[in-house]
VONULUM-787724 format. One record per atom (N, C-alpha, C): atom name; residue in one letter; residue number from 1; chain; x, y, z. Coordinates in steps of 0.05 Angstrom, whole numbers, plus 5000, padded with zeros to 4 digits. Layout:
REM residues N
CA, A, NUM, A, X, Y, Z;
...
REM end
This chain:
REM residues 92
N, P, 1, A, 5017, 4976, 5000;
CA, P, 1, A, 5000, 5000, 5000;
C, P, 1, A, 5017, 5025, 5000;
N, G, 2, A, 5018, 5039, 4978;
CA, G, 2, A, 5034, 5063, 4977;
C, G, 2, A, 5016, 5086, 4970;
N, C, 3, A, 5027, 5109, 4968;
CA, C, 3, A, 5012, 5132, 4959;
C, C, 3, A, 5022, 5142, 4932;
N, R, 4, A, 5026, 5124, 4915;
CA, R, 4, A, 5035, 5131, 4888;
C, R, 4, A, 5011, 5142, 4873;
N, Q, 5, A, 5013, 5167, 4866;
CA, Q, 5, A, 4992, 5180, 4851;
C, Q, 5, A, 5003, 5191, 4824;
N, T, 6, A, 4986, 5190, 4804;
CA, T, 6, A, 4994, 5201, 4779;
C, T, 6, A, 4993, 5232, 4781;
N, A, 7, A, 5005, 5245, 4761;
CA, A, 7, A, 5005, 5274, 4760;
C, A, 7, A, 4976, 5284, 4759;
N, R, 8, A, 4959, 5270, 4744;
CA, R, 8, A, 4931, 5278, 4743;
C, R, 8, A, 4917, 5276, 4770;
N, E, 9, A, 4923, 5255, 4785;
CA, E, 9, A, 4910, 5252, 4811;
C, E, 9, A, 4919, 5273, 4831;
N, V, 10, A, 4944, 5280, 4830;
CA, V, 10, A, 4954, 5301, 4848;
C, V, 10, A, 4941, 5328, 4841;
N, L, 11, A, 4939, 5333, 4815;
CA, L, 11, A, 4927, 5358, 4806;
C, L, 11, A, 4898, 5359, 4814;
N, A, 12, A, 4884, 5337, 4812;
CA, A, 12, A, 4856, 5336, 4819;
C, A, 12, A, 4851, 5343, 4848;
N, I, 13, A, 4870, 5338, 4865;
CA, I, 13, A, 4868, 5344, 4893;
C, I, 13, A, 4876, 5373, 4899;
N, N, 14, A, 4898, 5382, 4886;
CA, N, 14, A, 4911, 5407, 4894;
C, N, 14, A, 4905, 5431, 4877;
N, E, 15, A, 4892, 5428, 4855;
CA, E, 15, A, 4887, 5451, 4837;
C, E, 15, A, 4858, 5457, 4834;
N, P, 16, A, 4851, 5483, 4831;
CA, P, 16, A, 4823, 5489, 4824;
C, P, 16, A, 4816, 5478, 4796;
N, A, 17, A, 4791, 5472, 4791;
CA, A, 17, A, 4782, 5458, 4767;
C, A, 17, A, 4793, 5471, 4741;
N, G, 18, A, 4790, 5497, 4738;
CA, G, 18, A, 4799, 5510, 4713;
C, G, 18, A, 4829, 5507, 4708;
N, R, 19, A, 4844, 5511, 4728;
CA, R, 19, A, 4873, 5508, 4726;
C, R, 19, A, 4881, 5479, 4722;
N, R, 20, A, 4867, 5461, 4735;
CA, R, 20, A, 4873, 5433, 4733;
C, R, 20, A, 4870, 5424, 4704;
N, A, 21, A, 4849, 5433, 4691;
CA, A, 21, A, 4845, 5425, 4663;
C, A, 21, A, 4868, 5436, 4646;
N, Q, 22, A, 4876, 5460, 4651;
CA, Q, 22, A, 4898, 5472, 4635;
C, Q, 22, A, 4924, 5457, 4639;
N, V, 23, A, 4930, 5450, 4664;
CA, V, 23, A, 4955, 5435, 4669;
C, V, 23, A, 4954, 5407, 4658;
N, T, 24, A, 4932, 5393, 4660;
CA, T, 24, A, 4931, 5366, 4649;
C, T, 24, A, 4932, 5367, 4619;
N, D, 25, A, 4921, 5388, 4606;
CA, D, 25, A, 4924, 5391, 4577;
C, D, 25, A, 4953, 5394, 4569;
N, I, 26, A, 4968, 5410, 4585;
CA, I, 26, A, 4997, 5414, 4580;
C, I, 26, A, 5011, 5387, 4582;
N, L, 27, A, 5006, 5372, 4604;
CA, L, 27, A, 5019, 5346, 4607;
C, L, 27, A, 5013, 5327, 4584;
N, E, 28, A, 4988, 5327, 4575;
CA, E, 28, A, 4980, 5310, 4553;
C, E, 28, A, 4994, 5318, 4527;
N, E, 29, A, 4994, 5343, 4521;
CA, E, 29, A, 5007, 5353, 4497;
C, E, 29, A, 5037, 5348, 4497;
N, F, 30, A, 5049, 5353, 4520;
CA, F, 30, A, 5078, 5348, 4523;
C, F, 30, A, 5084, 5318, 4518;
N, G, 31, A, 5069, 5301, 4531;
CA, G, 31, A, 5073, 5272, 4528;
C, G, 31, A, 5071, 5262, 4500;
N, K, 32, A, 5050, 5272, 4486;
CA, K, 32, A, 5046, 5264, 4458;
C, K, 32, A, 5069, 5274, 4441;
N, H, 33, A, 5077, 5299, 4446;
CA, H, 33, A, 5099, 5310, 4430;
C, H, 33, A, 5125, 5296, 4435;
N, L, 34, A, 5131, 5290, 4460;
CA, L, 34, A, 5155, 5275, 4467;
C, L, 34, A, 5156, 5249, 4452;
N, R, 35, A, 5135, 5234, 4452;
CA, R, 35, A, 5133, 5209, 4438;
C, R, 35, A, 5137, 5213, 4408;
N, K, 36, A, 5123, 5233, 4396;
CA, K, 36, A, 5125, 5238, 4368;
C, K, 36, A, 5153, 5244, 4359;
N, V, 37, A, 5167, 5261, 4375;
CA, V, 37, A, 5195, 5269, 4368;
C, V, 37, A, 5213, 5244, 4369;
N, G, 38, A, 5209, 5228, 4390;
CA, G, 38, A, 5226, 5204, 4392;
C, G, 38, A, 5221, 5185, 4369;
N, L, 39, A, 5196, 5181, 4361;
CA, L, 39, A, 5190, 5163, 4339;
C, L, 39, A, 5201, 5174, 4313;
N, R, 40, A, 5198, 5200, 4309;
CA, R, 40, A, 5208, 5213, 4285;
C, R, 40, A, 5238, 5210, 4282;
N, K, 41, A, 5252, 5210, 4305;
CA, K, 41, A, 5281, 5206, 4305;
C, K, 41, A, 5289, 5177, 4303;
N, G, 42, A, 5269, 5159, 4305;
CA, G, 42, A, 5275, 5131, 4302;
C, G, 42, A, 5288, 5119, 4327;
N, I, 43, A, 5283, 5132, 4350;
CA, I, 43, A, 5296, 5122, 4375;
C, I, 43, A, 5274, 5111, 4392;
N, S, 44, A, 5278, 5086, 4400;
CA, S, 44, A, 5258, 5072, 4417;
C, S, 44, A, 5255, 5086, 4444;
N, Q, 45, A, 5233, 5081, 4457;
CA, Q, 45, A, 5229, 5092, 4484;
C, Q, 45, A, 5250, 5083, 4503;
N, E, 46, A, 5257, 5057, 4501;
CA, E, 46, A, 5278, 5046, 4519;
C, E, 46, A, 5305, 5060, 4514;
N, K, 47, A, 5311, 5064, 4488;
CA, K, 47, A, 5337, 5077, 4482;
C, K, 47, A, 5337, 5106, 4490;
N, R, 48, A, 5314, 5120, 4486;
CA, R, 48, A, 5312, 5148, 4495;
C, R, 48, A, 5317, 5150, 4525;
N, A, 49, A, 5305, 5132, 4540;
CA, A, 49, A, 5308, 5132, 4569;
C, A, 49, A, 5337, 5127, 4576;
N, E, 50, A, 5349, 5108, 4563;
CA, E, 50, A, 5377, 5101, 4569;
C, E, 50, A, 5396, 5125, 4563;
N, L, 51, A, 5392, 5137, 4540;
CA, L, 51, A, 5408, 5160, 4532;
C, L, 51, A, 5405, 5184, 4551;
N, A, 52, A, 5382, 5186, 4563;
CA, A, 52, A, 5376, 5208, 4582;
C, A, 52, A, 5382, 5201, 4611;
N, S, 53, A, 5392, 5176, 4615;
CA, S, 53, A, 5397, 5166, 4642;
C, S, 53, A, 5372, 5166, 4659;
N, L, 54, A, 5350, 5158, 4647;
CA, L, 54, A, 5324, 5156, 4661;
C, L, 54, A, 5314, 5127, 4658;
N, H, 55, A, 5295, 5120, 4675;
CA, H, 55, A, 5283, 5093, 4673;
C, H, 55, A, 5262, 5094, 4652;
N, R, 56, A, 5259, 5072, 4637;
CA, R, 56, A, 5240, 5070, 4615;
C, R, 56, A, 5212, 5076, 4625;
N, T, 57, A, 5205, 5066, 4649;
CA, T, 57, A, 5177, 5071, 4658;
C, T, 57, A, 5172, 5100, 4665;
N, Y, 58, A, 5193, 5115, 4672;
CA, Y, 58, A, 5191, 5144, 4677;
C, Y, 58, A, 5184, 5158, 4651;
N, V, 59, A, 5198, 5151, 4630;
CA, V, 59, A, 5193, 5163, 4604;
C, V, 59, A, 5165, 5155, 4594;
N, S, 60, A, 5159, 5130, 4597;
CA, S, 60, A, 5133, 5120, 4589;
C, S, 60, A, 5110, 5134, 4603;
N, S, 61, A, 5112, 5138, 4629;
CA, S, 61, A, 5091, 5151, 4643;
C, S, 61, A, 5089, 5181, 4636;
N, G, 62, A, 5111, 5193, 4629;
CA, G, 62, A, 5111, 5220, 4619;
C, G, 62, A, 5097, 5223, 4592;
N, E, 63, A, 5102, 5203, 4575;
CA, E, 63, A, 5089, 5203, 4548;
C, E, 63, A, 5059, 5198, 4550;
N, R, 64, A, 5051, 5185, 4571;
CA, R, 64, A, 5022, 5179, 4574;
C, R, 64, A, 5009, 5199, 4593;
N, D, 65, A, 5021, 5221, 4598;
CA, D, 65, A, 5012, 5242, 4616;
C, D, 65, A, 5005, 5233, 4644;
N, K, 66, A, 5019, 5214, 4654;
CA, K, 66, A, 5016, 5204, 4681;
C, K, 66, A, 5036, 5215, 4700;
N, R, 67, A, 5055, 5231, 4689;
CA, R, 67, A, 5076, 5242, 4706;
C, R, 67, A, 5083, 5270, 4696;
N, N, 68, A, 5088, 5287, 4715;
CA, N, 68, A, 5097, 5314, 4708;
C, N, 68, A, 5128, 5314, 4708;
N, I, 69, A, 5140, 5312, 4685;
CA, I, 69, A, 5169, 5309, 4682;
C, I, 69, A, 5183, 5335, 4690;
N, S, 70, A, 5203, 5333, 4706;
CA, S, 70, A, 5218, 5357, 4715;
C, S, 70, A, 5234, 5370, 4693;
N, M, 71, A, 5240, 5395, 4696;
CA, M, 71, A, 5256, 5410, 4676;
C, M, 71, A, 5283, 5397, 4672;
N, V, 72, A, 5295, 5387, 4693;
CA, V, 72, A, 5321, 5374, 4691;
C, V, 72, A, 5319, 5350, 4673;
N, N, 73, A, 5298, 5335, 4676;
CA, N, 73, A, 5295, 5311, 4659;
C, N, 73, A, 5286, 5318, 4631;
N, I, 74, A, 5271, 5340, 4628;
CA, I, 74, A, 5264, 5349, 4601;
C, I, 74, A, 5290, 5356, 4586;
N, C, 75, A, 5309, 5369, 4600;
CA, C, 75, A, 5334, 5376, 4588;
C, C, 75, A, 5350, 5351, 4581;
N, R, 76, A, 5350, 5331, 4598;
CA, R, 76, A, 5363, 5306, 4592;
C, R, 76, A, 5351, 5293, 4567;
N, L, 77, A, 5325, 5293, 4565;
CA, L, 77, A, 5312, 5281, 4542;
C, L, 77, A, 5318, 5296, 4516;
N, A, 78, A, 5319, 5323, 4518;
CA, A, 78, A, 5326, 5339, 4494;
C, A, 78, A, 5354, 5332, 4485;
N, K, 79, A, 5372, 5330, 4504;
CA, K, 79, A, 5400, 5323, 4498;
C, K, 79, A, 5401, 5295, 4485;
N, A, 80, A, 5387, 5277, 4496;
CA, A, 80, A, 5387, 5249, 4486;
C, A, 80, A, 5376, 5249, 4457;
N, L, 81, A, 5357, 5266, 4451;
CA, L, 81, A, 5345, 5267, 4424;
C, L, 81, A, 5361, 5286, 4406;
N, E, 82, A, 5381, 5298, 4417;
CA, E, 82, A, 5398, 5317, 4402;
C, E, 82, A, 5382, 5340, 4390;
N, I, 83, A, 5365, 5352, 4407;
CA, I, 83, A, 5349, 5375, 4399;
C, I, 83, A, 5350, 5396, 4421;
N, K, 84, A, 5341, 5419, 4415;
CA, K, 84, A, 5339, 5440, 4435;
C, K, 84, A, 5315, 5435, 4452;
N, V, 85, A, 5316, 5444, 4477;
CA, V, 85, A, 5294, 5441, 4496;
C, V, 85, A, 5268, 5453, 4484;
N, R, 86, A, 5270, 5476, 4472;
CA, R, 86, A, 5247, 5489, 4460;
C, R, 86, A, 5233, 5472, 4439;
N, D, 87, A, 5249, 5455, 4425;
CA, D, 87, A, 5238, 5438, 4404;
C, D, 87, A, 5224, 5414, 4416;
N, L, 88, A, 5228, 5409, 4442;
CA, L, 88, A, 5214, 5387, 4455;
C, L, 88, A, 5187, 5397, 4466;
N, M, 89, A, 5183, 5423, 4466;
CA, M, 89, A, 5157, 5434, 4476;
C, M, 89, A, 5137, 5434, 4454;
N, P, 90, A, 5113, 5425, 4460;
CA, P, 90, A, 5092, 5425, 4439;
C, P, 90, A, 5083, 5454, 4433;
N, K, 91, A, 5074, 5458, 4409;
CA, K, 91, A, 5063, 5484, 4402;
C, K, 91, A, 5034, 5485, 4411;
N, M, 92, A, 5028, 5503, 4429;
CA, M, 92, A, 5001, 5504, 4441;
C, M, 92, A, 4988, 5530, 4436;
REM end
């Protein structure tokens, strides 16, 4: 029995409804974009995680908008994908 909560669950508890929707939209768009960039580069999720020194399940949960990935790890992922951090951000 742990208290492992997804980013969505934490936001549901701690954020007002309007802001919660906005933040979860951002998480969803970021996750989709992260996956799309990785696939476009032909790098598997497992390899992206390895190159960024992250666990595959961490990357997976970020791509499925279950985790709010930290800026440090976003920078690691950008470096692993050999792109600028701004190019990892979805156009919203």
